[in-house]
N, CA, C and O atoms as CSV, one atom per row, in Angstrom:
chain,resi,resn,atom,element,x,y,z
A,1,MET,N,N,95.763,99.332,79.885
A,1,MET,CA,C,97.009,99.334,80.322
A,1,MET,C,C,97.688,101.046,79.434
A,1,MET,O,O,97.160,101.563,78.450
A,2,VAL,N,N,98.833,101.532,80.115
A,2,VAL,CA,C,98.975,102.908,79.590
A,2,VAL,C,C,99.687,102.414,78.576
A,2,VAL,O,O,100.198,101.295,78.568
A,3,LYS,N,N,99.769,103.653,77.238
A,3,LYS,CA,C,100.241,103.160,76.514
A,3,LYS,C,C,102.126,103.848,75.774
A,3,LYS,O,O,103.109,103.573,75.086
A,4,ARG,N,N,101.442,104.881,76.653
A,4,ARG,CA,C,103.069,105.972,76.722
A,4,ARG,C,C,103.285,106.749,77.287
A,4,ARG,O,O,102.311,107.487,77.141
A,5,LEU,N,N,104.026,107.261,78.005
A,5,LEU,CA,C,103.787,108.294,78.926
A,5,LEU,C,C,104.348,109.292,78.548
A,5,LEU,O,O,105.221,109.084,77.706
A,6,ILE,N,N,104.172,110.422,78.873
A,6,ILE,CA,C,104.990,112.072,78.673
A,6,ILE,C,C,105.503,112.796,79.358
A,6,ILE,O,O,105.131,112.885,80.528
A,7,ARG,N,N,106.210,113.321,79.020
A,7,ARG,CA,C,107.398,114.181,79.814
A,7,ARG,C,C,108.104,113.066,81.306
A,7,ARG,O,O,108.533,111.927,81.118
A,8,ASP,N,N,108.064,113.683,82.537
A,8,ASP,CA,C,108.788,112.944,82.878
A,8,ASP,C,C,108.420,112.138,83.938
A,8,ASP,O,O,109.074,111.849,84.940
A,9,ASN,N,N,106.837,111.666,83.480
A,9,ASN,CA,C,106.374,110.936,84.161
A,9,ASN,C,C,106.489,109.278,84.567
A,9,ASN,O,O,106.608,108.562,83.572
A,10,ILE,N,N,106.476,108.729,85.567
A,10,ILE,CA,C,107.168,107.515,86.191
A,10,ILE,C,C,105.354,106.417,86.067
A,10,ILE,O,O,104.181,106.762,86.214
A,11,LEU,N,N,105.950,105.214,85.771
A,11,LEU,CA,C,104.671,104.232,85.974
A,11,LEU,C,C,105.126,103.558,86.768
A,11,LEU,O,O,106.075,102.930,86.298
A,12,LEU,N,N,104.829,103.224,88.363
A,12,LEU,CA,C,105.344,102.105,89.025
A,12,LEU,C,C,104.138,101.211,89.396
A,12,LEU,O,O,102.995,101.624,89.591
A,13,LYS,N,N,104.578,99.856,89.470
A,13,LYS,CA,C,103.919,99.016,89.856
A,13,LYS,C,C,104.243,98.747,91.479
A,13,LYS,O,O,105.345,98.419,91.918
A,14,VAL,N,N,103.009,98.967,92.281
A,14,VAL,CA,C,103.120,98.909,93.343
A,14,VAL,C,C,103.557,97.752,93.856
A,14,VAL,O,O,102.950,96.709,93.612
A,15,ILE,N,N,104.792,97.778,94.723
A,15,ILE,CA,C,105.166,96.227,95.404
A,15,ILE,C,C,104.402,95.978,96.679
A,15,ILE,O,O,104.872,96.674,97.579
A,16,PRO,N,N,103.372,95.219,97.083
A,16,PRO,CA,C,103.164,95.724,98.394
A,16,PRO,C,C,103.541,95.065,99.802
A,16,PRO,O,O,103.767,93.860,99.913
A,17,GLU,N,N,103.574,95.717,100.569
A,17,GLU,CA,C,103.903,95.249,102.212
A,17,GLU,C,C,103.538,94.019,102.622
A,17,GLU,O,O,102.505,93.506,102.192
A,18,GLU,N,N,104.285,93.439,103.443
A,18,GLU,CA,C,104.010,92.220,104.001
A,18,GLU,C,C,103.999,92.476,104.955
A,18,GLU,O,O,104.525,93.498,105.395
A,19,ASP,N,N,103.077,91.196,105.964
A,19,ASP,CA,C,103.131,91.286,107.225
A,19,ASP,C,C,104.633,90.924,108.011
A,19,ASP,O,O,105.468,90.316,107.341
A,20,THR,N,N,104.866,91.188,109.004
A,20,THR,CA,C,106.022,91.301,109.465
A,20,THR,C,C,105.770,90.464,110.713
A,20,THR,O,O,105.054,90.970,111.577
A,21,VAL,N,N,106.326,89.107,110.938
A,21,VAL,CA,C,106.487,87.970,111.899
A,21,VAL,C,C,107.512,88.365,112.962
A,21,VAL,O,O,108.577,88.825,112.548
A,22,LEU,N,N,107.354,88.263,114.083
A,22,LEU,CA,C,108.360,88.634,115.226
A,22,LEU,C,C,108.956,87.102,115.569
A,22,LEU,O,O,108.406,86.029,115.320
A,23,ALA,N,N,110.170,87.320,116.180
A,23,ALA,CA,C,110.481,85.615,116.785
A,23,ALA,C,C,109.573,85.222,117.477
A,23,ALA,O,O,109.234,84.040,117.418
A,24,SER,N,N,108.934,86.134,118.326
A,24,SER,CA,C,108.170,85.650,119.218
A,24,SER,C,C,106.541,85.048,119.073
A,24,SER,O,O,105.706,84.636,119.877
A,25,GLY,N,N,106.598,85.269,117.383
A,25,GLY,CA,C,105.383,84.482,117.068
A,25,GLY,C,C,104.681,85.254,116.792
A,25,GLY,O,O,103.767,84.816,116.095
A,26,ILE,N,N,104.605,86.843,117.114
A,26,ILE,CA,C,103.811,88.110,117.078
A,26,ILE,C,C,103.707,88.575,115.478
A,26,ILE,O,O,104.753,88.694,114.841
A,27,ILE,N,N,102.453,88.829,114.863
A,27,ILE,CA,C,102.157,89.172,113.490
A,27,ILE,C,C,101.883,90.375,113.536
A,27,ILE,O,O,100.765,90.717,113.920
A,28,MET,N,N,103.021,91.490,113.082
A,28,MET,CA,C,102.639,93.025,113.223
A,28,MET,C,C,101.931,92.873,111.606
A,28,MET,O,O,102.511,92.197,110.757
A,29,PRO,N,N,100.869,93.447,111.362
A,29,PRO,CA,C,100.093,93.832,110.345
A,29,PRO,C,C,100.855,95.293,109.527
A,29,PRO,O,O,101.395,96.306,109.973
A,30,SER,N,N,100.467,94.597,107.622
A,30,SER,CA,C,101.878,95.828,107.573
A,30,SER,C,C,101.121,97.268,107.130
A,30,SER,O,O,101.488,98.186,106.396
A,31,VAL,N,N,100.019,97.064,107.834
A,31,VAL,CA,C,98.998,98.829,107.757
A,31,VAL,C,C,99.738,99.522,107.989
A,31,VAL,O,O,100.067,99.530,109.175
A,32,ARG,N,N,100.323,100.333,107.223
A,32,ARG,CA,C,100.726,101.813,107.155
A,32,ARG,C,C,102.131,101.802,108.657
A,32,ARG,O,O,102.188,102.517,109.657
A,33,LYS,N,N,103.028,100.719,108.206
A,33,LYS,CA,C,103.624,100.694,109.261
A,33,LYS,C,C,104.953,101.709,108.339
A,33,LYS,O,O,105.782,102.328,109.006
A,34,ASP,N,N,104.992,101.757,106.631
A,34,ASP,CA,C,106.145,102.617,106.366
A,34,ASP,C,C,105.115,103.764,105.776
A,34,ASP,O,O,104.111,103.332,105.209
A,35,PRO,N,N,105.262,104.978,105.853
A,35,PRO,CA,C,104.934,106.391,105.338
A,35,PRO,C,C,104.837,106.344,103.746
A,35,PRO,O,O,103.836,106.674,103.111
A,36,ARG,N,N,106.519,105.694,102.982
A,36,ARG,CA,C,106.406,105.334,102.007
A,36,ARG,C,C,105.720,104.122,101.106
A,36,ARG,O,O,105.499,103.032,101.634
A,37,ILE,N,N,105.415,104.360,99.796
A,37,ILE,CA,C,104.888,103.425,98.868
A,37,ILE,C,C,106.036,103.003,97.910
A,37,ILE,O,O,106.489,103.747,97.041
A,38,LYS,N,N,106.508,101.596,98.178
A,38,LYS,CA,C,107.435,101.081,97.104
A,38,LYS,C,C,106.837,100.100,95.984
A,38,LYS,O,O,105.884,99.322,96.020
A,39,GLY,N,N,107.870,100.469,94.849
A,39,GLY,CA,C,107.073,100.269,93.493
A,39,GLY,C,C,108.301,99.804,92.715
A,39,GLY,O,O,109.476,100.062,92.977
A,40,GLU,N,N,107.825,99.084,91.728
A,40,GLU,CA,C,108.920,98.937,90.439
A,40,GLU,C,C,108.815,99.607,89.304
A,40,GLU,O,O,107.776,99.627,88.645
A,41,VAL,N,N,109.891,100.215,88.981
A,41,VAL,CA,C,109.528,101.384,87.789
A,41,VAL,C,C,108.783,100.083,86.002
A,41,VAL,O,O,109.416,99.309,85.283
A,42,VAL,N,N,108.155,100.250,86.001
A,42,VAL,CA,C,107.212,99.691,84.682
A,42,VAL,C,C,107.568,100.619,83.696
A,42,VAL,O,O,107.489,99.993,82.639
A,43,ALA,N,N,107.943,101.858,83.442
A,43,ALA,CA,C,107.684,102.776,81.945
A,43,ALA,C,C,108.048,104.374,82.419
A,43,ALA,O,O,107.684,105.066,83.370
A,44,VAL,N,N,108.798,104.556,81.461
A,44,VAL,CA,C,109.490,105.455,81.996
A,44,VAL,C,C,109.448,106.786,80.327
A,44,VAL,O,O,109.943,106.605,79.215
A,45,GLY,N,N,108.687,107.962,80.840
A,45,GLY,CA,C,108.381,108.895,80.056
A,45,GLY,C,C,110.070,109.368,79.361
A,45,GLY,O,O,111.132,109.040,79.890
A,46,PRO,N,N,109.939,110.189,78.088
A,46,PRO,CA,C,110.985,110.775,77.367
A,46,PRO,C,C,112.168,112.045,78.401
A,46,PRO,O,O,113.389,112.173,78.499
A,47,GLY,N,N,111.003,112.738,78.975
A,47,GLY,CA,C,111.922,113.406,79.864
A,47,GLY,C,C,111.513,115.126,79.359
A,47,GLY,O,O,110.910,115.278,78.296
A,48,LEU,N,N,111.894,116.341,80.206
A,48,LEU,CA,C,111.779,117.387,79.521
A,48,LEU,C,C,112.683,118.182,78.909
A,48,LEU,O,O,113.641,117.802,79.582
A,49,PRO,N,N,113.117,118.919,78.231
A,49,PRO,CA,C,113.588,119.545,76.829
A,49,PRO,C,C,114.840,119.753,77.754
A,49,PRO,O,O,114.627,120.466,78.735
A,50,ASN,N,N,116.020,119.288,77.619
A,50,ASN,CA,C,117.027,119.769,78.199
A,50,ASN,C,C,117.470,119.484,79.584
A,50,ASN,O,O,118.283,120.132,80.242
A,51,CYS,N,N,116.626,118.107,80.033
A,51,CYS,CA,C,116.839,117.912,81.254
A,51,CYS,C,C,116.099,115.461,81.022
A,51,CYS,O,O,115.001,114.915,80.924
A,52,PRO,N,N,117.017,115.153,81.043
A,52,PRO,CA,C,116.418,113.900,80.439
A,52,PRO,C,C,116.060,112.812,81.825
A,52,PRO,O,O,116.847,112.787,82.772
A,53,VAL,N,N,115.330,112.307,81.822
A,53,VAL,CA,C,115.496,111.098,83.112
A,53,VAL,C,C,115.608,110.148,83.548
A,53,VAL,O,O,115.075,109.111,83.151
A,54,THR,N,N,116.212,110.255,84.318
A,54,THR,CA,C,117.721,109.471,84.736
A,54,THR,C,C,116.807,108.098,85.853
A,54,THR,O,O,117.585,107.437,86.540
A,55,THR,N,N,115.517,107.794,85.967
A,55,THR,CA,C,115.196,106.444,86.268
A,55,THR,C,C,114.966,105.724,84.924
A,55,THR,O,O,114.604,105.982,83.776
A,56,ARG,N,N,115.436,104.514,85.800
A,56,ARG,CA,C,115.174,103.450,84.335
A,56,ARG,C,C,114.473,102.076,84.653
A,56,ARG,O,O,114.353,101.550,85.759
A,57,VAL,N,N,114.114,101.697,83.647
A,57,VAL,CA,C,112.838,100.671,84.067
A,57,VAL,C,C,113.404,99.405,84.486
A,57,VAL,O,O,114.307,98.828,83.880
A,58,GLY,N,N,112.656,98.856,85.897
A,58,GLY,CA,C,113.414,97.789,86.387
A,58,GLY,C,C,113.902,98.324,87.941
A,58,GLY,O,O,114.029,97.529,88.872
A,59,ASP,N,N,114.171,99.873,88.083
A,59,ASP,CA,C,114.409,100.255,88.952
A,59,ASP,C,C,113.199,100.059,90.163
A,59,ASP,O,O,111.993,99.886,89.990
A,60,THR,N,N,113.983,100.150,91.480
A,60,THR,CA,C,112.793,99.910,92.593
A,60,THR,C,C,112.825,101.249,93.423
A,60,THR,O,O,113.913,101.741,93.719
A,61,ALA,N,N,111.587,101.869,93.816
A,61,ALA,CA,C,111.503,102.906,93.978
A,61,ALA,C,C,110.374,103.401,95.511
A,61,ALA,O,O,109.272,102.900,95.732
A,62,TYR,N,N,110.985,104.369,96.282
A,62,TYR,CA,C,110.329,104.825,97.047
A,62,TYR,C,C,109.744,106.681,96.307
A,62,TYR,O,O,110.290,107.599,95.694
A,63,VAL,N,N,108.234,106.353,96.915
A,63,VAL,CA,C,107.452,107.484,96.777
A,63,VAL,C,C,106.682,107.390,97.608
A,63,VAL,O,O,106.245,106.320,98.031
A,64,GLU,N,N,106.214,109.071,98.198
A,64,GLU,CA,C,105.386,109.323,99.586
A,64,GLU,C,C,104.172,108.902,99.384
A,64,GLU,O,O,103.724,108.672,98.261
A,65,ARG,N,N,103.442,108.745,100.612
A,65,ARG,CA,C,101.675,107.990,100.188
A,65,ARG,C,C,100.981,109.324,99.710
A,65,ARG,O,O,101.348,110.438,100.084
A,66,GLY,N,N,99.677,109.029,98.626
A,66,GLY,CA,C,99.543,110.347,98.588
A,66,GLY,C,C,99.463,111.379,97.481
A,66,GLY,O,O,98.631,112.214,97.126
A,67,ILE,N,N,100.926,110.898,96.987
A,67,ILE,CA,C,101.333,111.732,95.483
A,67,ILE,C,C,101.151,110.309,94.132
A,67,ILE,O,O,101.334,109.097,94.020
A,68,GLY,N,N,100.721,111.384,93.406
A,68,GLY,CA,C,100.831,110.764,91.874
A,68,GLY,C,C,99.061,110.032,91.921
A,68,GLY,O,O,98.140,110.076,92.736
A,69,GLN,N,N,99.263,109.418,90.619
A,69,GLN,CA,C,97.352,109.050,90.215
A,69,GLN,C,C,97.730,107.607,90.510
A,69,GLN,O,O,98.852,107.231,90.170
A,70,GLN,N,N,96.677,106.543,91.270
A,70,GLN,CA,C,96.806,105.532,91.618
A,70,GLN,C,C,95.670,104.558,91.144
A,70,GLN,O,O,94.564,104.779,91.637
A,71,TRP,N,N,95.793,103.371,90.141
A,71,TRP,CA,C,94.283,102.951,89.958
A,71,TRP,C,C,95.208,101.175,90.112
A,71,TRP,O,O,96.346,100.751,89.915
A,72,ASP,N,N,93.777,100.577,90.607
A,72,ASP,CA,C,94.149,98.907,90.438
A,72,ASP,C,C,93.469,98.182,89.282
A,72,ASP,O,O,92.276,98.351,89.028
A,73,GLU,N,N,94.518,97.115,88.370
A,73,GLU,CA,C,94.294,96.760,87.057
A,73,GLU,C,C,94.445,95.009,87.519
A,73,GLU,O,O,95.535,94.455,87.659
A,74,GLY,N,N,93.334,94.446,87.674
A,74,GLY,CA,C,92.858,93.254,88.066
A,74,GLY,C,C,93.859,93.225,89.517
A,74,GLY,O,O,93.462,93.849,90.502
A,75,ASN,N,N,94.935,92.598,89.560
A,75,ASN,CA,C,95.430,92.061,90.907
A,75,ASN,C,C,96.506,93.175,91.607
A,75,ASN,O,O,96.825,93.092,92.793
A,76,ASP,N,N,96.953,94.098,90.809
A,76,ASP,CA,C,98.085,94.858,90.722
A,76,ASP,C,C,97.456,96.070,90.887
A,76,ASP,O,O,96.293,96.369,90.615
A,77,THR,N,N,98.584,96.926,91.493
A,77,THR,CA,C,98.209,98.295,91.990
A,77,THR,C,C,99.137,99.277,91.048
A,77,THR,O,O,100.338,99.014,91.113
A,78,TYR,N,N,98.773,100.362,90.189
A,78,TYR,CA,C,99.891,100.960,89.375
A,78,TYR,C,C,99.473,102.443,90.297
A,78,TYR,O,O,98.552,102.723,91.065
A,79,LEU,N,N,100.653,103.175,89.777
A,79,LEU,CA,C,100.933,104.401,90.460
A,79,LEU,C,C,101.737,105.497,89.686
A,79,LEU,O,O,102.938,105.317,89.482
A,80,ILE,N,N,101.123,106.594,89.262
A,80,ILE,CA,C,101.735,107.592,87.461
A,80,ILE,C,C,102.406,108.696,89.067
A,80,ILE,O,O,101.823,108.949,90.121
A,81,VAL,N,N,103.474,109.005,88.698
A,81,VAL,CA,C,104.569,110.228,89.332
A,81,VAL,C,C,105.457,110.855,88.595
A,81,VAL,O,O,106.016,110.288,87.656
A,82,LYS,N,N,105.670,111.970,88.895
A,82,LYS,CA,C,106.710,112.709,88.297
A,82,LYS,C,C,108.185,112.179,89.024
A,82,LYS,O,O,108.404,111.915,90.206
A,83,GLU,N,N,108.868,112.145,88.137
A,83,GLU,CA,C,110.322,111.740,88.774
A,83,GLU,C,C,110.813,113.098,89.674
A,83,GLU,O,O,111.848,112.715,90.219
A,84,ASN,N,N,110.629,114.114,89.973
A,84,ASN,CA,C,110.531,114.840,91.181
A,84,ASN,C,C,109.980,114.121,92.333
A,84,ASN,O,O,110.575,114.456,93.358
A,85,ASP,N,N,108.952,113.153,92.562
A,85,ASP,CA,C,108.289,113.030,93.629
A,85,ASP,C,C,108.494,111.508,94.013
A,85,ASP,O,O,107.907,110.888,94.900
A,86,ILE,N,N,109.509,111.029,93.096
A,86,ILE,CA,C,110.322,109.533,93.959
A,86,ILE,C,C,111.370,110.432,94.812
A,86,ILE,O,O,112.027,111.425,94.499
A,87,SER,N,N,111.248,109.588,96.177
A,87,SER,CA,C,112.075,109.851,97.475
A,87,SER,C,C,113.882,109.114,97.194
A,87,SER,O,O,114.939,109.580,97.620
A,88,ALA,N,N,113.697,108.018,96.452
A,88,ALA,CA,C,115.147,107.041,96.745
A,88,ALA,C,C,114.610,106.454,95.359
A,88,ALA,O,O,113.444,106.322,94.989
A,89,ILE,N,N,116.166,106.044,94.501
A,89,ILE,CA,C,116.138,104.285,94.113
A,89,ILE,C,C,116.966,103.460,94.813
A,89,ILE,O,O,117.944,103.661,95.533
A,90,LEU,N,N,116.285,102.341,94.401
A,90,LEU,CA,C,117.220,101.007,95.382
A,90,LEU,C,C,117.727,100.581,94.063
A,90,LEU,O,O,118.498,99.625,93.978
């Protein structure tokens, strides 16, 4: 696991997409429905000089697929991204 983050790096725990069941009973698989990845902020770096990080631990964030460094640990998937790579905070 990550000991500490540097600069404006953010550690996200990826929230897996769930299959959608329509009213008619048809199951729509979660394969690539959304071009973004949803994750919970687990850790936040201290930021850059004169540019503090505004993202907080516990926030839910969206990032584009293919951005950052991703790895699996146990049953969880984690992603390290820069704060600028975050598209939205919920």
